[in-house]
C-alpha positions in Angstrom: 120.0 128.4 95.2 118.8 131.9 94.3 117.2 132.5 97.7 120.6 131.9 99.4 122.4 134.3 97.0 119.7 136.9 97.7 120.2 136.5 101.5 116.7 135.3 102.1 115.8 133.2 105.1 113.6 130.1 104.8 110.0 131.1 104.2 110.6 134.9 104.5 107.8 137.2 105.7 106.7 139.8 103.1 106.4 143.2 104.8 104.8 146.3 103.2 106.5 149.6 104.1 105.7 153.2 103.2 108.7 155.5 102.9 107.3 159.0 102.9 103.7 159.9 102.2 102.0 159.9 98.9 102.5 163.2 97.1 105.9 163.9 98.8 109.0 164.9 96.8 110.4 161.4 97.3 113.9 162.5 98.3 114.1 160.3 101.4 112.8 157.3 99.4 115.5 157.8 96.7 118.2 158.2 99.4 117.1 154.9 100.9 117.2 153.1 97.6 120.6 154.5 96.8 122.1 153.8 100.2 120.7 150.4 101.0 118.3 151.2 103.8 114.6 151.7 104.8 113.5 154.5 107.1 110.3 155.5 108.9 109.4 158.6 111.1 108.2 159.3 114.6 111.4 160.9 115.9 109.8 161.9 119.2 109.6 158.2 120.2 113.4 157.9 120.4 114.9 154.4 120.3 111.9 152.1 119.8 113.6 149.2 121.7 113.6 151.2 125.0 110.5 153.4 124.3 107.2 153.1 126.1 104.9 153.2 123.1 101.8 153.4 125.3 102.9 156.8 126.7 99.9 159.1 126.1 102.2 162.0 125.5 103.5 160.4 122.3 99.9 160.4 120.9 100.4 157.2 119.0 97.4 155.4 117.5 97.2 151.6 117.4 98.5 151.5 113.8 101.4 153.7 114.8 102.4 151.5 117.7 102.0 148.3 115.6 104.2 149.8 112.8 106.9 150.8 115.2 106.9 147.5 117.0 107.1 145.6 113.7 109.9 147.7 112.3 112.2 147.4 115.3 111.3 144.0 116.8 109.5 141.8 114.3 111.1 142.3 110.9 114.0 139.8 110.7 117.2 139.6 108.6 116.3 137.7 105.4 112.7 139.0 105.3 111.4 140.9 102.3 110.3 144.5 102.1 108.0 145.9 99.4 107.7 149.6 99.2 104.4 151.3 98.6 104.0 153.1 95.3 100.3 153.6 95.2 97.3 151.9 96.9 97.5 149.1 94.2 101.2 149.0 93.3 104.7 148.7 94.8 107.8 150.6 93.6 110.6 148.6 95.2 111.5 145.1 96.5 114.3 144.5 99.0 115.8 142.0 101.4 116.5 143.0 105.0 120.2 142.5 105.8 120.6 143.5 109.4 118.9 144.7 112.6 117.1 147.9 113.5 119.1 151.1 114.2 118.2 154.4 115.8 119.9 157.5 114.3 119.3 160.6 116.3 121.1 162.5 113.5 120.0 161.7 110.0 122.2 162.2 106.9 121.8 165.0 104.4 118.9 164.2 102.0 116.8 162.4 104.6 113.8 164.0 106.4 114.7 165.0 109.9 112.1 162.8 111.5 113.1 159.6 109.7 115.4 158.4 112.5 114.5 154.7 112.5 116.5 152.6 110.1 116.8 149.1 108.7 119.7 148.0 106.4 118.2 146.6 103.1 119.5 145.2 99.9 117.1 146.7 97.3 116.7 144.1 94.5 114.3 146.2 92.4 113.6 149.9 92.5 111.6 152.4 90.5 109.2 149.8 89.3 105.4 149.9 89.0 104.2 146.4 89.9 100.5 145.8 90.5 100.4 143.7 93.6 96.6 143.5 93.9 96.1 140.1 92.3 98.7 138.5 94.6 97.1 140.3 97.6 93.7 138.6 97.0 92.4 141.5 95.0 92.9 144.0 97.9 94.7 147.3 97.8 97.5 148.4 100.2 96.4 150.3 103.3 97.8 153.5 104.8 99.4 151.7 107.8 103.2 152.3 107.5 104.5 148.8 108.2 102.6 145.5 108.3 103.1 141.8 107.1 101.4 140.8 103.9 100.1 137.4 105.0 98.3 136.6 101.7 101.6 136.6 99.8 104.6 134.3 100.0 108.0 134.7 98.4 107.6 132.2 95.5 104.4 133.9 94.5 106.0 137.3 94.6 109.1 136.2 92.7 106.9 134.5 90.0 104.7 137.5 89.7 107.7 139.8 89.3 109.2 137.5 86.6 105.9 137.4 84.7 105.8 141.2 84.8 109.3 141.3 83.3 111.2 142.3 86.5 114.3 140.2 86.8 116.0 140.2 90.2 119.5 141.5 90.1 121.2 138.4 91.5 118.9 136.1 89.5 120.1 137.8 86.2 123.7 137.6 87.3 123.4 133.9 88.2 121.8 133.2 84.8 124.7 134.8 82.9 127.7 133.7 85.0 126.6 130.8 87.1 128.0 127.3 86.2 125.5 125.0 84.5 126.0 121.8 86.4 124.2 118.6 85.5 121.5 117.3 87.9 120.4 113.7 87.9 117.1 112.3 89.2 117.0 108.5 89.6 113.6 106.7 89.7 114.2 103.1 90.8 111.8 100.4 89.4 110.1 103.0 87.2 107.9 100.3 85.6 106.4 99.5 89.0 105.2 103.1 89.4 102.0 104.8 88.2 103.5 107.0 85.4 100.6 109.4 85.4 101.1 110.0 89.1 104.9 110.3 88.9 105.0 112.8 86.0 101.4 114.0 85.5 101.2 116.7 82.9 104.9 117.2 83.2 105.5 114.1 81.0 105.5 116.5 78.0 108.0 118.9 79.6 110.8 116.2 79.8 111.0 116.0 76.0 114.3 117.6 74.7 112.3 119.9 72.4 110.0 121.1 75.2 112.7 121.9 77.8 113.5 125.5 79.0 115.5 127.3 76.3 114.5 125.0 73.5 112.7 126.3 70.4 109.4 124.6 71.4 109.8 125.1 75.2 106.7 124.7 77.3 105.7 125.6 80.8 103.1 124.2 83.2 101.3 126.1 86.0 101.8 124.3 89.3 98.3 123.6 90.9 99.1 124.9 94.4 101.6 127.7 94.1 100.4 128.7 90.6 104.1 129.1 89.6 105.2 128.5 86.1 107.4 125.4 85.8 109.7 124.1 83.1 112.4 121.4 82.9 115.9 122.7 82.3 118.1 120.9 79.7 120.7 120.1 82.4 118.3 117.8 84.3 118.8 114.1 83.5 116.2 111.5 84.4 117.3 107.9 84.9 114.7 105.1 85.4 115.7 101.6 86.3 113.6 98.5 85.6 113.9 94.7 85.6 112.7 93.4 82.3 112.4 89.9 83.7 109.4 90.9 85.8 106.5 89.6 83.8 104.0 90.3 86.5 103.8 94.0 85.3 102.1 95.4 82.2 104.1 96.7 79.4 105.8 100.0 79.8 103.8 103.0 79.1 104.2 104.0 75.4 104.4 107.7 76.3 107.4 106.9 78.5 109.0 104.8 75.8 109.0 107.7 73.4 110.7 110.0 75.9 113.5 107.8 77.2 116.5 106.1 75.6 116.7 102.5 76.6 120.0 101.0 77.4 120.5 97.4 78.4 122.5 96.7 81.5 123.4 93.0 81.1 125.2 90.9 83.8 128.9 91.6 84.1 130.5 88.2 84.9 133.9 89.8 84.0 133.7 91.6 87.3 133.9 88.2 89.0 136.7 86.7 86.8 139.2 87.6 89.4 137.4 85.6 92.1 138.9 82.1 92.5 137.8 79.5 95.1 140.2 76.6 95.0 140.2 76.5 91.2 136.6 77.4 90.8 136.2 80.7 88.8 133.1 82.5 89.9 132.9 84.6 86.7 132.9 81.5 84.6 130.3 79.9 86.9 127.9 82.8 86.3 128.6 82.9 82.6 127.8 79.2 82.0 124.6 79.4 84.0 123.4 82.4 82.0 124.2 80.8 78.7 121.9 77.9 79.7 119.1 80.3 80.9 119.3 82.2 77.7 118.7 79.0 75.7 115.9 77.7 78.0 114.2 81.1 78.6 115.6 84.4 77.2 118.4 86.9 77.9 116.0 89.0 80.1 116.1 86.3 82.8 119.9 86.0 83.1 121.3 86.1 86.6 122.8 89.4 87.7 126.4 89.6 88.9 125.3 91.5 92.0 124.3 88.2 93.7 128.0 87.2 93.7 129.6 90.5 94.6 130.0 89.6 98.3 132.5 87.0 97.2 134.9 89.8 95.9 135.5 90.9 99.5 139.3 91.3 100.0 141.0 89.1 102.6 138.2 86.5 102.7 139.4 83.0 103.6 138.3 80.1 101.4 136.1 78.5 104.0 134.2 81.8 104.5 134.0 82.3 100.8 132.5 78.9 100.3 130.0 79.5 103.1 129.0 82.8 101.4 128.6 80.9 98.1 126.4 78.3 99.8 124.1 81.1 101.1 123.9 82.7 97.7 122.9 79.5 95.9 120.6 78.2 98.6 118.8 81.4 99.5 118.9 83.4 96.3 119.8 81.5 93.1 117.8 78.4 93.6 114.6 80.2 94.7 114.9 82.6 91.7 115.3 79.6 89.3 112.1 78.1 90.8 110.3 81.3 90.1 111.7 81.6 86.5 110.9 78.0 85.5 107.6 77.7 87.5 108.8 74.7 89.5 109.9 72.9 86.3 112.6 71.0 88.2 114.0 69.3 85.2 114.9 72.6 83.6 116.4 73.9 86.8 118.5 70.7 86.9 119.7 71.5 83.4 120.8 75.0 84.4 122.7 73.6 87.3 124.1 70.7 85.2 122.8 68.3 87.9 121.7 65.7 85.3 125.5 65.1 84.5 126.8 65.2 88.1 127.4 62.5 90.6 124.4 62.1 92.9 126.3 63.5 95.8 126.9 66.8 94.0 123.4 67.4 92.7 121.6 70.4 94.1 118.3 69.0 92.7 117.6 65.3 92.3 114.6 63.1 91.7 113.6 60.1 93.9 111.7 57.2 92.4 108.5 56.3 94.2 106.9 52.9 94.6 103.4 53.8 93.4 101.9 50.4 94.1 103.1 50.5 97.7 101.7 54.0 98.2 98.3 53.6 96.5 97.7 49.9 96.0 95.9 48.5 92.9 94.6 51.8 91.5 95.7 53.5 88.3 97.8 56.5 89.1 99.3 58.7 86.3 103.0 58.3 86.2 104.7 61.3 87.8 108.3 60.3 87.2 109.3 60.5 90.9 109.5 63.3 93.5 112.0 66.2 93.3 113.9 67.2 96.3 116.7 69.6 97.2 120.0 68.1 98.3 121.0 70.4 101.1 124.3 68.7 101.6 125.4 69.6 98.1 125.5 73.3 98.9 128.5 72.7 101.2 130.5 70.8 98.5 132.9 72.8 96.3 132.7 70.0 93.7 128.9 70.6 93.3 129.6 74.2 92.1 132.5 73.1 89.9 130.2 70.5 88.3 127.9 73.4 87.2 130.5 74.5 84.7 131.3 71.1 83.2 130.8 67.5 84.1 134.6 66.9 84.3 135.4 70.2 86.0 137.8 69.7 88.8 138.2 71.7 92.0 140.3 70.9 95.0 138.0 69.8 97.8 139.2 70.0 101.5 139.3 66.7 103.4 137.1 68.3 106.1 134.0 70.3 105.3 134.3 73.8 106.7 131.9 75.0 109.3 129.2 77.3 108.0 130.2 80.9 108.5 128.1 84.0 108.7 127.8 85.7 105.3 
């Protein structure tokens, strides 16, 4: 980040400093800019850290004492100094790089009374920047050192940029820094309120409106008032489930700004998973072929449901127990939702209508209507559907999903249910 390169601390305080009085020859100020430091006077005080600023003999006013205390004890490394130019403008901007120093002997070119020193990395010098607007319309006071509580660093940086003042490190970074890709993933984007996710920035994500493009646009952020644009190395990825019909169609504005790429199920990732002759990839592939005929391709089952079966070193009995949990707790409830409790179609997907009764996940029991209701006319219901829980433990029930004559070796003893 730019702030780190500049040596700024988090949320730096902006300090106003006057180096020499207005109307002076400016020699000390120029020396400070050239030698990476800031200086103030009051040489009679001595080292501020050990001085008694309330000593009447020093003849210090309240502003003097406050300036000295701030300079030696309150300004921190990583804070920002802005140097007074006029009552409305600043002439330099710098970052404090170290702690206060007292120099009883000053170097050539510095006023003899300017013995109090702070090391500073001056980012901008010899500028004329009107700071009044950022300072709430107020001018700078004569007090030598004080914090500018109305201004924060992002606002100052933005104001300098708008005035054409590029920070030294910022320019260097723009020229030589690597342009790495950045990715923002918005999961289930179709469930979100697009106007609240993007707001007016929806236009800025278009390739032609990004920073550096011929038709680049900027937006002014409502709180910081900073100008904002989207770089061309920022990639937005939104995921969505097209099978979710409970949601309205995707916003047209979003469709125009995104490229849509289908991410179909990958049964090939499961082709290497075998359970005593039962190929899990083929199992998923066959079920999806039936779903695509009965519904559409958007409702095909994802391979992620079955990925726990790919775990290395898993014994067959544990793998079968995992498959049981997947079918019983995930696949069958999902099919119920897809087909709106149309059990006959669910039976077709699972090939139960062609299996032996013992291997059917879903089966229909005939009911004696006369015994239940007597001599009244009851519309024929075709029987009651029920789930055969025992079938989930039988390997042949899963093998039968693929084809009626599919064979799989079934152990003599049913394995105990294992934790998935």
